[in-house]
N, C-alpha and C positions, 0 to 999 in steps of 0.2 A: 504494499500500499504506499509505503514511504517513497518508493522509487516512482510510482505514478504521481504522487503529490508534488515531488520534486520537478518534475517534467512540467506539470501544469502551468505554473506561472510563465515559463518560457513560451509555451504554446498558446496560452490564453491569459495574457498578463491582466486582463480586466475582469477575470472570473473570481468575483469576491468570495464565493464559497469555497474555492479551491485554496485561496489564500488563507482564509479563516481556518480551514481544516489543517493546513500545514502549519500554521502557527500554533494550533492545538497540540499537534504531535511534538513540535519542538519543545513547548512548554512542558509537556509530560515527561519529556526527556532531560528537563532542567536546562534547556538550550535558550535561555531567556534572550540573549542578544540576537539570536537568529529569529526568534519568535515575534519579538516586538514590532519591528518594521512591517512584517506580514499582517499582523493584527491591525496596526494602524491603517494600512493600505486598504484591507477589507472593510473596515469601517468607513473610510473615505469614499470608497466606491459604492457602499451600501449602508446608509445609516442604520438600517434595521439590525446590522450586525453589533451595534453598540449596545442595544437592549439585551441581545443574546449574550454577548461577552460579560455583561454585569453579573449574570448568575451562572455562568458555565464553570463547573467545577475543574474542568481540565485547564482553564486559564488562571486558576487562583494565584499562582506564582507571578504571573504578569501583572496582577492588579497591585502589586507593591511598587511597580516602576512608575514614576512621576508622570512621564509622557502618556502612559496607558491610563493611569488614574485621571488624568486631565481629559483625555479623550472620552473616558466613560462617564465623566460627570457633566460634560457638555451636553446641551440639548441640541436636537437635530434642527436645521434651518426651517424645516416645515413647522415643526412644533413651536419655535420661536416666533414665526410668523402668525400662528393660530393665537398665540398669547397676546401678540401686539394687537391683533384684530378684536379679540375679546376685551381688551382694555379699553378700546375706543368706544365700545357700546355703552 
């Protein structure tokens, strides 16, 4: 599985799910430095990954990293816009 996941970013660099899964595998193997940029890119490509990563036990070690913590605490642009619109009412 790891071989397929390692190939995926090269073949489909915009495939957020493959990046997320590869980040998960690296995190489970305590390869935090490899996992962090993959997870951050997966969140950038698909903001729904932010919510998933907040509760994913496989990513627990990554939540200690400042850049990941910041990304997970951020709200999505769509949610920010909804909040802005609701405040105007």
